[in-house]
C-alpha positions in Angstrom: 105.1 85.9 63.9 102.6 86.3 66.7 102.8 83.9 69.6 99.7 81.8 70.4 97.7 82.9 73.4 98.6 79.6 75.2 102.3 80.5 75.0 102.0 84.2 75.6 99.8 83.7 78.7 101.5 80.5 79.7 104.7 82.5 80.0 103.0 85.4 81.6 101.3 83.5 84.3 104.5 83.1 86.3 104.5 86.8 86.8 101.3 86.3 88.8 103.3 84.2 91.2 106.2 86.5 91.4 103.9 89.5 92.0 102.2 87.8 94.9 105.5 87.7 96.7 106.9 91.0 95.4 103.8 93.0 96.2 103.6 91.7 99.7 107.3 92.4 100.4 107.2 95.9 98.8 103.9 97.1 100.4 103.9 95.4 103.8 107.3 94.2 104.9 108.7 97.6 106.0 105.6 98.3 108.1 105.6 94.7 109.5 109.2 95.1 110.6 108.5 98.4 112.3 105.0 98.1 113.7 104.8 94.3 114.4 108.4 92.9 114.7 109.4 95.8 116.9 112.4 97.1 114.9 113.1 100.8 114.7 112.7 102.4 111.3 116.5 102.6 111.0 116.9 98.9 111.8 114.1 97.9 109.5 115.6 100.0 106.7 119.0 98.3 107.4 117.4 94.8 107.2 115.9 95.6 103.8 119.2 97.1 102.6 121.2 94.0 103.6 118.7 91.7 101.9 118.5 93.7 98.7 122.3 94.2 98.5 122.8 90.4 98.6 119.9 90.0 96.2 121.5 92.4 93.8 124.9 90.6 93.9 123.3 87.2 93.3 121.4 88.3 90.2 124.3 88.6 87.7 125.8 85.4 89.1 122.6 83.4 88.5 122.2 85.0 85.1 125.6 84.0 84.0 125.2 80.5 85.4 121.9 80.1 83.6 123.7 81.1 80.4 126.0 78.1 80.9 123.3 75.6 81.9 122.7 72.8 79.6 120.0 70.2 80.3 117.3 68.3 78.4 114.8 70.9 79.8 116.9 73.8 78.5 118.9 76.6 80.2 116.4 78.5 82.2 113.5 76.3 83.1 115.4 73.9 85.4 116.3 76.9 87.6 112.7 78.0 87.9 111.4 74.5 88.6 114.1 73.7 91.2 113.8 77.0 93.1 110.0 77.2 93.2 109.4 75.4 96.4 112.2 77.0 98.4 111.1 80.4 97.1 107.5 79.8 98.3 108.5 78.4 101.7 111.0 81.1 102.5 108.4 83.8 101.5 105.9 82.3 104.0 108.6 82.2 106.7 109.2 86.0 106.4 105.9 86.6 108.2 106.1 83.9 110.8 107.9 85.9 113.5 111.4 85.5 114.9 110.8 85.7 118.7 113.8 88.0 119.3 114.1 91.7 119.9 116.4 94.6 119.1 119.6 93.9 117.2 119.2 90.2 117.5 115.9 90.3 115.7 117.3 92.7 113.0 120.2 90.3 112.4 117.8 87.2 112.2 115.5 89.0 109.8 118.4 90.0 107.6 119.6 86.4 107.3 116.1 85.2 106.5 115.7 87.9 103.9 119.0 86.9 102.3 117.9 83.3 102.0 114.5 84.4 100.5 116.1 86.7 98.0 118.5 84.0 96.9 115.5 81.7 96.0 113.7 84.6 94.4 116.7 85.4 92.2 117.0 81.8 91.1 113.4 82.1 89.7 113.1 85.7 88.4 116.4 86.0 86.5 116.1 82.8 84.4 112.4 83.7 83.9 113.2 87.1 82.4 116.0 85.6 80.3 113.5 83.4 78.6 111.9 86.3 76.8 114.4 86.7 73.9 114.0 83.0 73.1 110.3 83.2 72.7 110.1 85.8 69.9 112.3 87.9 67.8 109.5 90.3 66.7 109.9 93.9 67.9 106.2 94.6 68.6 105.4 91.0 69.6 107.8 91.5 72.5 105.8 94.4 73.7 102.6 92.2 73.6 104.4 89.4 75.3 105.6 91.6 78.1 102.1 93.2 78.2 100.6 89.7 78.9 103.4 89.2 81.5 102.7 92.4 83.3 99.0 92.0 83.1 99.4 88.8 85.1 101.8 90.6 87.4 99.2 93.3 88.1 96.5 90.7 88.7 98.9 89.1 91.3 99.4 92.5 92.8 95.6 93.0 93.2 95.2 89.6 94.9 98.1 90.2 97.3 97.1 93.8 98.0 93.5 92.8 98.9 94.2 89.4 100.5 97.0 90.4 102.9 95.1 93.2 104.7 91.8 91.2 104.7 93.4 88.0 106.1 95.4 90.1 108.6 92.2 91.6 109.9 90.5 88.3 110.3 93.5 86.4 111.8 95.2 89.2 113.8 98.6 88.7 112.1 100.5 88.1 108.9 101.3 84.4 109.4 98.2 83.1 107.6 98.5 85.6 104.7 102.1 84.5 104.3 101.2 80.8 104.1 98.2 81.4 101.8 100.3 83.4 99.3 103.2 81.0 99.6 100.8 78.2 98.4 99.4 80.3 95.6 102.9 81.1 94.3 103.6 77.5 93.1 100.9 76.8 90.4 101.8 79.7 88.1 105.5 78.8 88.1 104.8 75.2 87.3 102.3 76.1 84.6 104.9 78.4 82.9 107.6 75.7 83.0 105.1 73.4 81.2 103.9 76.0 78.7 107.4 77.0 77.5 108.6 73.4 76.9 110.7 73.2 73.8 111.4 76.9 73.5 114.2 77.2 76.1 116.8 76.8 73.5 119.5 79.4 74.0 123.0 78.2 73.1 125.3 77.4 76.0 128.1 79.9 76.5 131.6 78.6 77.0 134.0 81.3 78.0 133.2 84.7 76.4 133.5 88.2 77.8 132.9 88.7 81.6 129.3 89.4 82.6 130.2 92.9 83.7 130.9 93.9 80.1 127.2 94.2 79.4 127.6 97.6 81.0 129.6 98.7 78.0 126.5 98.5 75.9 125.2 102.1 75.5 121.6 101.0 74.7 121.6 98.8 77.7 122.8 101.6 80.0 120.0 103.8 78.7 117.3 101.1 79.3 118.8 100.4 82.8 118.5 104.1 83.7 114.9 104.2 82.6 114.1 101.0 84.4 115.8 102.0 87.6 114.1 105.4 87.7 110.7 103.8 87.5 111.3 100.8 89.8 113.1 102.6 92.6 110.1 105.0 92.6 107.7 102.0 92.7 109.6 100.6 95.7 109.4 103.8 97.6 105.7 104.4 96.8 104.8 100.8 97.7 106.4 101.0 101.1 104.9 104.4 101.9 101.3 103.9 100.9 100.3 102.1 104.2 101.9 105.0 106.1 100.2 107.6 103.9 96.7 106.3 104.3 97.0 105.8 108.0 98.9 108.9 109.1 98.0 111.5 106.5 94.6 110.6 105.1 93.7 109.1 108.6 91.8 106.3 106.9 93.7 103.0 107.3 90.6 101.2 106.1 91.2 102.8 102.7 94.3 100.7 102.1 92.5 97.8 100.3 90.5 100.1 98.1 93.6 102.2 97.2 95.7 99.1 96.3 92.9 97.7 94.2 92.3 101.0 92.4 96.0 101.4 91.5 96.4 97.8 90.4 93.1 97.6 88.4 93.8 100.9 86.7 97.3 99.7 85.8 95.9 96.4 84.5 93.3 98.2 82.3 96.0 100.4 81.0 98.3 97.6 79.9 96.7 97.1 76.5 96.5 100.8 76.0 100.3 101.1 76.7 101.0 98.2 74.3 98.9 99.9 71.6 100.6 103.3 72.2 104.0 101.7 71.9 103.0 99.9 68.7 101.6 103.1 67.1 104.6 105.2 68.1 107.7 103.8 69.8 108.4 102.1 73.1 110.5 105.0 74.4 107.8 107.6 73.5 105.1 105.7 75.3 107.4 105.3 78.3 108.3 109.0 78.3 104.8 110.4 78.4 103.7 107.7 80.9 106.4 108.7 83.4 105.7 112.4 83.1 102.0 112.0 83.6 102.6 109.7 86.6 104.9 112.3 88.2 102.1 114.8 88.0 99.7 112.5 89.7 102.1 111.9 92.6 102.5 115.6 93.2 98.7 115.9 93.3 98.4 113.0 95.8 101.0 114.6 98.1 98.9 117.8 98.1 95.6 116.1 99.1 94.5 117.2 102.5 93.6 114.9 105.4 90.2 113.3 105.3 89.7 113.4 101.5 89.6 109.7 100.6 87.4 110.2 97.5 90.0 112.5 96.0 92.8 110.0 96.8 91.0 107.2 95.0 90.2 109.5 92.1 93.8 110.5 91.6 95.0 106.9 92.0 93.0 106.0 88.9 95.1 108.3 86.8 98.3 106.7 88.1 97.5 103.5 86.1 99.0 104.4 82.8 102.3 105.4 84.3 102.5 102.2 86.4 101.6 100.1 83.4 104.3 101.8 81.3 106.9 101.2 84.0 106.0 97.5 84.2 105.8 96.8 80.5 108.1 99.0 78.4 111.6 98.6 79.9 111.3 94.8 79.8 110.0 95.1 76.2 113.0 97.1 75.2 115.6 94.8 76.7 115.3 91.8 74.3 116.1 94.2 71.4 119.3 95.1 73.1 120.1 91.4 73.7 119.7 90.8 70.0 122.1 93.6 69.1 124.7 92.2 71.6 124.3 88.7 70.0 125.1 90.1 66.6 128.2 91.9 68.0 129.5 89.1 70.3 128.5 86.1 68.2 126.8 84.3 71.1 123.7 84.9 73.2 124.1 85.9 76.8 120.5 86.9 77.8 121.1 85.7 81.4 124.0 88.2 81.8 121.8 91.1 80.6 118.8 90.1 82.7 120.9 89.3 85.7 122.6 92.7 85.5 119.3 94.5 85.0 117.9 92.9 88.1 121.2 93.6 90.0 120.9 97.3 89.2 117.2 97.4 90.1 117.7 95.7 93.4 120.7 97.8 94.3 118.7 101.0 93.6 115.7 99.5 95.5 117.9 98.7 98.4 119.2 102.2 98.7 115.7 103.7 98.2 114.1 101.6 100.9 117.0 102.2 103.3 116.5 105.9 102.6 112.8 105.7 103.4 113.5 104.0 106.8 116.3 106.5 107.5 114.1 109.5 106.5 111.2 108.3 108.7 113.5 107.9 111.7 115.1 111.3 111.0 111.7 112.9 111.0 110.8 111.3 114.3 108.5 108.5 113.3 107.4 106.6 116.4 107.1 102.9 115.6 103.6 101.5 116.4 102.1 104.8 117.4 98.6 105.7 116.2 99.5 109.4 116.0 102.7 110.6 114.5 104.6 113.9 114.8 103.9 116.5 112.1 107.4 116.3 110.8 107.0 112.5 110.2 103.8 113.0 108.3 105.4 115.8 106.2 108.3 113.4 105.4 105.8 110.7 104.2 104.2 113.2 101.9 107.5 114.4 100.4 108.8 110.9 99.9 105.6 109.8 98.2 105.1 112.9 96.0 107.6 115.5 95.0 110.7 113.4 95.2 109.7 110.5 93.0 107.8 112.9 90.7 111.1 114.7 89.9 112.8 111.3 89.2 110.0 110.1 86.9 109.8 113.3 85.0 113.5 113.5 84.3 113.4 109.8 83.2 110.6 110.5 80.9 112.3 113.5 79.3 115.5 111.4 78.9 113.7 108.6 77.2 112.2 111.0 74.6 115.6 112.6 74.0 117.9 109.5 74.1 116.0 106.4 73.0 117.8 103.1 73.6 116.8 101.3 70.3 114.2 102.5 67.9 111.9 100.3 65.7 114.0 101.3 62.6 117.2 100.4 64.4 115.7 97.0 65.3 114.6 96.4 61.7 118.2 97.1 60.5 119.5 94.7 63.2 117.1 91.9 62.1 118.2 92.3 58.5 121.8 91.8 59.5 121.0 88.8 61.6 119.2 87.2 58.6 122.0 88.0 56.3 120.1 90.5 54.2 122.0 93.3 52.4 
């Protein structure tokens, strides 16, 4: 049964809030730490690694705890409501400045990032774990996550445009951080109200350890597809500001490039949802990743001073970005159902916590590798002109390397689907007690 638009978009609007923060951190924090906070590329990469490693560890813990939460509000919504204000406040503090230098500054930023990521986890893991409770329909889950990711991309557009624009007018990132911090709150509170009465997962008492979700073969396959896409997104997001400034030599192009990618992805969301409905989720994912990899190779090959070609190619990245956002999250609830049938109890929090744990672990390593690669190539923090080796490294990390990862992930999805529509229909029949 299809969800009403008020529930579908009421749930999805929280992704707008999460995307405001996530886009700012992914696109701007590495450059902020290097060019404004005065950290070396290696120190900045280390800060992001520490923050993400803790973030990864906390995800399955919060997921498991949310499985065991029992209140009048439900299992997941109390977490989101309670963590919303700390999440917004700690996000704003990331851009405020530490007033320290060198190793002391790196240590302080690492602590601050750990606190921020803890609050972020307390929101994002329970939010994801709500999905299986909202609908059991195979295709409706794709539409639900399409709405969620549409709101997410809208948040990305707002953050991608507002942060550079406000930075230019105010001369720093304090004001953008505060503005986005305030904008984070309404969407989270709206989602909590819109999903009232649907947060009804049974409370787990005992049961297998949360790490046993890794024994689920379909989950491992989805996790591999998800990690391939999102580690690539993390690398690309952190490198785009470097790419437009030091290779294209058009730092003023940043706003337009962000907007082009996000708008193209937003427009592509209904097309990806439709493609998944007409074929299979894994088929739409596979072709989306392969096409996206081709676009990245072409972007890396663009010569300096060709902004029109950069913008034109960015338009064609939209389908791949949309598929990466929508489809792994649309596949995961199907696996949760299969596990419920086998285990006899729901543990969505454990699955979503483990998924975000793996994603953040992969992202941490990827972002650390970006910082280490830039330092190895001789990147000079804050310098307007960079060595040729540093520029070449930026192009390799933005193009051929993620293109190989995405292409292999696409081919794997086509050859080894996690759970097909027919498999899900057989599962639902069992759950309903049909012969």
